[in-house]
N, C-alpha and C positions, 0 to 999 in steps of 0.2 A: 504494500500500500504506500503510495507516495503522498506526502503532505503537499498541499498547494496553497499558495497565497492568492487572495482575491482582491482585485481592485476594480470597483465599478464606480460610475459617477455620471454627471450631467449638471447643468448650472441652475441650482435653486434651493437650498436649506441645510442647516448644520447640525452636527450632533455632538453630544456631550456625554461624558460618562464620568461620574465621580467614583473614587475608590470605594469598594464595598466597606460598610461599617456596621458595627453592631446596632441593630434596630431595636428601639424600645417597643414595649407592647403597644398595640394599637389602642388609641384612646376611645373610650366609650362616648357615644354622642350625648351631649348635655342638653337636657330639656327642662323647661320651667312651665308652670301653669299658664295657659293661654290667656291673653288679654285681647279682646276683640275690638278693633278700631278700624277706621276707614284707611285704606292704603291706595296709593297712586302708582300706576305702572309707568314704564318708560315712554308711553304714548300720551300720558296725562289723563287716562281714564281712571275713575274712582271705583274701587271694589270693596265689598264687605263680605266677610266669611262668616257663615252661621255655625251653630254648635254641632251640626252634622257634616260640616265640611263643604256644603254647597256654597255657590258664589252668587252674590247679588251685584249686578253691574248697573251703574247709573243709566237711567232712561231706557233700559232694556228689559230686565227681569231676572229670573233665577236661571242659573246655568250649572250644568253638570251635577244634578242630584244623582246619587249612586244607588243602584239596586243590584243585588246578586241573586240570580234565579227568581227574580220578581219580588224579592223582599228588600225593603228600604234599609239602607245602612243606618245603624244606630250606634252612636259613639258613646262609650262609657268613660273614656279618658281623653281630655282635651289639653294638649300641651303645645309648646312652641319652642323653637331653638332659642338659645340665649341671646342671639343678635336680633331676635324679633322678626326675622325675615320669612320664617316658614312655620305654618301650623301643622301639627301632627295629631291625628285622630286615631285612636285605637278602639275597636269595638267589634260588633258582630253584625252579620246579615244572615239571619236564619242560623244554620249550624256552622257557618264559616267564620273564621277569624279574619278580620279585615283591618288593614291600616291604610288611611288616606292621608296624603301630604299635600298641602297647598302652599305655593309660594307666589307672591306678587312680585314680579321683577321690576325694580325701580330704574334699571338701566336699559333692559331689553324690552321688547314689545310683549305686553300681556302677562298672563298667569300660567304657571305650570301646575298640573295636578297629577299625582301618582297614586295609583291604587294597587295594593299588594294583597293577594288572596293566599291564605295558608291552608294546607291540607295536613292535619295531624294523623290521618289514617294510614293504613298499610296498603291501600289501593289507589291508583290514580283516579282523578275525578274530572269530569267535564262540567263547567259552569258557564252560565251566561251572565256577563257583566254588562249592565245597561246604564247609560248616561241619559238623563232626561233634562232638557232645557225648555223652559217655558218663556217664550218670547213672542211678541206679535209680529209674525213674518208677513212680508208683502207677498202677493201671489206670483212675483217674478220667479223664474227658475233659479235654483241654487247653482253656483258655479264652483268648480274645483280650484285649487291653488294654481292650476295651469290655465284657468280661464275657460274651461270646458263645462257646458251645462250638464248637470247630473241629477239623478232622481233617487236612486236607492243604494248605490254602491260606488266606490271609487275606482277609477281606472288604474292600470298597472303603474303609471308614472305619477298618479295623484297622491298627495299626502294629507289633504284637508279640503275644507270647503268654506265658502263665503255666503252668509245669509244676510239679506237686507230686511230691516224691521220697519214698522210703520212709524217709529219715532225718529226716522231719518238717521239711524245709527246702524252700522253693519257689524256683524259679529263674525270673526274668523276663527275657525276650529282647526287645530292641528291634531290629526288623528293617528297617523302611522309614520314610521321612520323607515330608513333604508334597511333592507333585509328583514322586513317584518314577517314573522310566522303567522300572525293573526291580523286580519283586516276586518273592519266593521261593516255591517249593513246598517241602513238608517231609514227612517220613515217620518213623515209629517202627519200631524193629527189636527185637523180643523185650523190650520195656519197659525196655531199658537203653541204647539208642542212638537219638539223635535227629539227623536229617540235614536241613540246609537247603541247597537248590540254587538258585543264581542263574544265569540265562542272560544273559551279558554280551557286548555288542559292543564290541570295542576298535578304534578307528580306526587306520588306517595311520600309522606313525611317531607314534603317540599313546598315551594312557593312559586307563584307566577305574578309578575308585575306588569302594569300597563301605565304608560306615560302619555299625557295629552297636553295640549297648549290651547289657550283661547285668548283672543284680544278683541277690542272693540274700537271703532273709529267713526267719526262723524261722516255721514253721507255714504256714497258708494265709492270704495277705494279705487284709485287708478291702478293700472297694471303695475306701475313702479312701486306704489305703496304696498300693494298686495305682495309683490315679490320680496320686498324688504322685510315685511312682517314674517313671512314664512321662512325667510333666510335667518332671521333671529331665532325662530323656533328650532332650526337645524344646527345652530351654533353649539360647539362643544360646551361652552360655559353655561348654556341653558340648563344642563343637567350635571355639570361637573361637581357641584357641591354635595350631591346625593351620596349617601353611604354606598360603598362598593357592593355590599350584600344585596342592595336593592337593584342597582344598575345591571348587575349580571343576570337578573331574573326577568328583564324586559322581554315580552313576547311580541309586542307590536312595533318594536324598533330594536335594531342592534347597534344604533349609533348614539344611544343615550349616554354611554360612558365616554366614548370618544369616536369621532369619525375615523374609521379605519384603525380602531384600537386592536387589541390582541385578536388575531384572525380566528374566526369561528369556522372550524372544519365541519362540513356537513356530516351528520350522523348516519348510521346505517338505516335508521328508521326513515329519515328524510330521503336518502338516495335510493333505497331498495323497497321502501314501503313495508319494511319488516323490522322487528326488534327482537333481540335475543331473550330467551326465557330460561327457566331451569333446565330445559332440554333444547337440543338443536331443532331448527325448523326448516323443513323442505317445502318450497312454494312452487306452484304452477299457476300462472295467470293471476287474476285479481282475487280469486276466491279460494282455491285449493291450498290448504295448509296442513302439513303432517308433522307431528312431533316424534322425536326419537334421537338417534345418535348417528352422526356421519363418520365414515371411516375412509381412509385413503392411504395406499402403500407409498406411492411416490407422486410428487406434484412438482410441476415446473411451469414457467410462463415465458413465452417468447414475446418480448416487448420491443418498442422502438429503441431501447437502451441496450438490448442484448437479451440473452437467455439466462434465466436464473432458476436454480433449484430452490424450492421453498418447503421447509418442514411444515407438515400439516398442522402441527400444534401451534404455529404462529398465525394461522388463518382465522380471521373473525367472520368473514363471509366470502362467498364466491358467486358470481353470476356467469352463466354459461352462454352457449350459442343461441339458446331459445329465449334469451332475455332481451327485449327491445331490439330486435333485428340483429342479434349476434354481437351485442356490445359486451363481450366477455371481459371480466375483470376480477381481480382479487383485492379484498380488503384485509389488511393486517391488523393484529391487535395492538401494534405499536403506532398505528396511525397512517401507515403507508397504504397507497392504493395504486395498482398497476392495471392497465388495459393491454390486451394482446391476445395471443392464442394460448389456451390452457392445454397442458399435456398432463394427463393423470392416468395412473394405473391403480386398479383395485379400489376405484371410487364407488362406494355403496352407502345406502342409507338404511339403517335398522330401525324399524318402527317400534313403538311401545308395545304393539301387539305381538312382536317377535318376528314379523315378516321382514324380509330384507329385499331391497330393490337395488339392482346394479345400475349405475349411472354413467353416462358418457358426457364429457364436457361440451360437445357440440349440441347435444340435445337437452342439456341441463338448463333450468330456469334460474332458481336462486336457492342458496342454502345460507342460513345464519347460524353461527356456532353459539352455543350456550354462554351466558354471561358469567357463569360460575367458574369457568376456566380462567385462571389468572393471566392477565396480560403482562408480558415481560416489560420491565422498565428499561427505557433507553439508557445507555451508559452516558456519563457526563460528556458535555461538548458535542452533543448531537443536535442537528437541525432538521426540520422537515421542509422540503421545498415542494410547493404546489405549483403545477404548471397550468397554463391557459387551457391545455388539452384535458385537464382534470386528473392527471397523475400526481402522486405524492411520493417523494423519495426521501428516505432517511440518509443524511449525509454527515460526515465528520467535520468538525470545526477544529482543524489542527492549531496548535499553539502558534500565536503570532499572525494568524490569518486575519486579514482586514477586508472590510467592505467599503469601496470608494463611493461616497455619496455627495452629490452636488446639491447645495442648499442656497438659500438667499444670501448666506454669509460666506460662501465659498465652498470649494471641494474639500471634503474631510475624509480621512481614512479611519473607519470605526472597527475596533476589534470585533470579530464575529461573535466571540463569547459574550459580548455586551448586547447583542441584538436579541430582544425578546420576541418581537414580531414585526413583520413588514407586509403590508397589503395594499392593493390597488385603491386609490382614492375613491373612485367611483366610475360608473359607466360613462364613457365619453370624456373622462377627465384624465389627463396625463399624470404620471408620478405616483408615488407611494406615500402612505402614512407609515412612519417608522416609530416603534416603541422600543426603548432601551431598558435594560435591567435597572438603571438608576431612575426610571420613570420619566425620562425625557420623551416627548412625543412631538414629531414634526413631519413636515412634508419634504420629500426629497426625490431625486432621480438617481439612476445609476450612471456612472461615468464611463466605464470601460465597455467595449463592444461585446465581451463575453465573460462568463463566469465559469470557472472549472472547480469542481468539488469532488471529493471522494465518496461515492455512493456505497452504502453498505452491501448492496447486492451485486453491483456491476463494476465497481472500481471507478476510475476517473470518468466524470460526465461533464460535458460542456453545455452551458445554457446561455442563450442570448437574453438580454433584458426583456425583449418582447415576449419571450416564452414564459416568464415568471409571473404568476398570479400572487403568490404569497411565500414568505419564509417565516417559520415559527420555531422557536426553541422547544426542545423536548419537554422542558418544565412547564410550558404553557399549554400543552396538549390536553384535551379531554381524556379521562381515563375511566374505564369501566362504567360509562354512563353518567359520570359526574358532570356538573356544569363547569364550563371553562371559567377560571377565575377572571374577573374583570380587573382592569387596571385600578389600583388604589390611588385615589387622588390626593391623599394626605401625604405629601412629601415631607420628610423630616430634615432634609438638608436644604440649603438655600436654592431657590429656583425662580425663574422668570416666566410670566405668561405674556404672550405676544399676540399681535393682530393676526387673525386667521386661525386661532385655536392652538398654535404651537406652544409647547412648554419646554423650557430648557433648564436642566438641572445645573446650577452654577451660580456664581456670585459676581456682582459688579466689582471689577478689579481696579479700584481707584482709591487713593488716600481719602478723598472726600468727593461727594457729589455737590455741585455748587447751585444753590437756589438764589435766583435774582428776584428781589422784591422791590420795595419802594426805595430805590436808590442804594440799597445795600446788597451785598453778596454774602450769603451764609453758607459756609462749608459744613457738610454733615457726612461723617464716615459711613459707608454703606452697612457695615456690621452693626451700627447703632440703630438702624431703621428696621422696625418690625415689619413694616410694609410700605412700599413706595407705590403710589397709585396715580395713574394718568387721570386727570380731572377734566380733560378737554370735552366739551359738549358741542354738538352740532357738527358742521363741516370741518374737515381737516384744514389746518392753516397752510398758507403758501410755503413752499420750500424755503428754508432759511429762518422762518419764524420760530420762536420758542414754543415749547409745549408745557402747559401748566401741570404741575404735579403736587401731590400732598404726601408727606411722609409721617407715619405714625412711629414714634420713637419708643424703643424698649425702656428707656428710663422714665417715660412719661412725657406727655406733651406732643405737639404736632408742629410741622414746618410746612409752609406752602409757598409756592412761587414757580417761576419758569426755570427749567433746567438749562444751564448755560452750555452743557456738553451736547453736541449734535450726534456724537457716536459714543457708545458705552462699551468699554472692553469688559468681557465676561470670561472669568476663569472657570473652565470646566475640567472634568477628569480627563479630558482628551485634548487639552490645550486651550489656548485663548482664541476667542472669536470676538468680532466687533458687531454690535447690534445698533442700528439707527434708533435714536431716542424716540422718533415718531412711531416706531413699531412696538414700543413697550407699553403694555397695558398695566402691568404691575410687577414689582420685584418683591419677593417674600424671603424673610429670614426667620424660619419657624423657631429656632433656638437662639437666644441671645449669645453673642460672643463677647466675653467679658475681658476688658483690658487688664494687664497684670496688676497695675496699681489698684484698680477697683477690686480685683480678686483678693488682694492682700487686705484691703480695707474690710471686705465682707468677712474674711477669715478672722480678723480681729474682733469684729462685732459678734460673731458666733461664739468666740471664746468668752466675750463679756456676758453672754447669756448665762454662764455659770459663775459669775462673780459673786462674792460674798455680800456685796452691797445691793439691796433691792433697787435703788435708784439707777445704778449702773445697768442692771439687767433690764429694767423697763426702758431705759434710753436706747439700749441696743435693739430691743424688740421693735421700738417705734421706727428706728432708722432702717432696719431690715425690711419692715413692712412697707416703708415708703419706696424702697428699691423695687418692690414687686417682683416681676418675673426674672429680673436680673439676678436675684438672689436664690432662685429656685434650685438650680443644680448644686451650688455649694451647700444649701440647706439639706438637700436630699443626701449628699455625701455625709454630712454631719449626723443625720438621723441614723444612718447605717453604722456609724463608727462610735458615736458617743456612748459612754457608760454612766453619764451623769443624769439622774432622773429629771432634774430641773431643766437642763439643756434639752433633753428629749421631749419634755412636755411643751416647752416654748417653740421648739422647731416644728412639732406637729401642728400647733396652733397657727404658726406663720405659714406653713405650707397649705393649710386649709384655707386661710384667708387669701392666698395667692390664687388658688384654684377657683375661688368664688368670684374673682375679678372678671 
């Protein structure tokens, strides 16, 4: 086997990778009792949320009342996030546990609603999730987000619809995203009630989630207004703040977590119309299903990459010459899939009745192997390459191999071991979404004319960029029917969010960022900023004009003004890149970086917590409390090390007060 280095690229987006670090436990989402007030979205529309999670929009009426199997959702617990941006309702609809989340976006267009249905039972369930909106509709035909008149269902390219009301307000409903497994039907009743119905399968002991968006505008929106609103619905930041546990359960959108996030590889159930059970399944046509055990002495496949011998115990499913016009292929338990000519000896199927049927690959329809057979785990450093033709090959990522990617900030060579997933941006759109192990996500092209990798079954294989649909690390693959993990948005290292939904793990590499205010220039070290936020509203300024930003400081307080730097150097784990200031939406420093002098001061204050004088202990507590999050890490270290009961008590109280901030 020969190791091969990879260099791909083209001109437009960069990658960063920070060295792996010990990751603390994921924080539990903090919620507080809900306070119901009027909220205004990014379009200026006023919204009220009632105790059941339904929406009341000014001059329109009630929107998105929830029913599950015809039973209205009843909330037993009404909470909200600590920043007040999102309501969280937990309750029941009949026998189902339901959570509804409602967020009014004050920057983007409209409102986001997420419904999660839980199934505590041991059998999968099918439920009908219904949304009811009571608005006075005009008799005009409804139109889709593409401007096409529709009546009861969305077209393949449609994601929502626009409804005109008698109060000269239009309501825009975002109903599905890219890659949706579930699409709604809808109906009107007497021109005042609109119903959306989603038929949803909820796995045993599992959950299914639906995400929708809704906005309102005065009058009938122009095509430009309509396109902009639905574009906001599709933006990554529209759902980025949701917990990953919810985002990975979306059934009416796979873009909720991220456009082109970790690639979703089609399951056997989706591709073959079958799912494994406790026994193997032999299928013929749409109706015939026989259970039993499949056997095969020797198996091989002649593919476009060559001929490969395949141990039968590695096979998850096989389709023969009788399946869809001879589209013979093998599905492997490690995620590989190959099409070609099947060569098999001793292929037979033993039924549960004891009867045995000899099978020939050319006359075979489909066999799915039982789920109970353990899938082999891929060794470290493996990637799965999916081609446009539908094949998937397991390849090695040799030490030092890099992937050349062209970004908006130049061509970069990324170690293959840092690539978590790479997938096409979308139909008719060039380039890829790239996700790294450090949770950077960005758009890119390949630079080289071809890519050569060592395939497990065939040895060296050369791919052209046009042949590649996706690349996924072995760690990101689905296993034994589990849901593929969604990208976790809570980055624990410094990172930047950029125009277009890109996220770069890294930190601004300057001694200070310069804010120009009323005749003064205030320098602020990037490590002292908890968050730097672009506050520009409306149209982008002309080239050369400054961009207004606001910085929330770790030590308390805020700084606002125009950034004097037009380009910001960003240090990543893969080198330095330069980001135009006009492309920066926000820079985040999740953990404060404490200067040595301040660290020494904090250490002295912690020692004073055990002083014999009460006044000294109280003064130290007050000063540490005033430092807030800057003192958290030293206090946590002290809690684990101190043996003084007084110090331990005060440290616990201080940490509790910091968590409550």
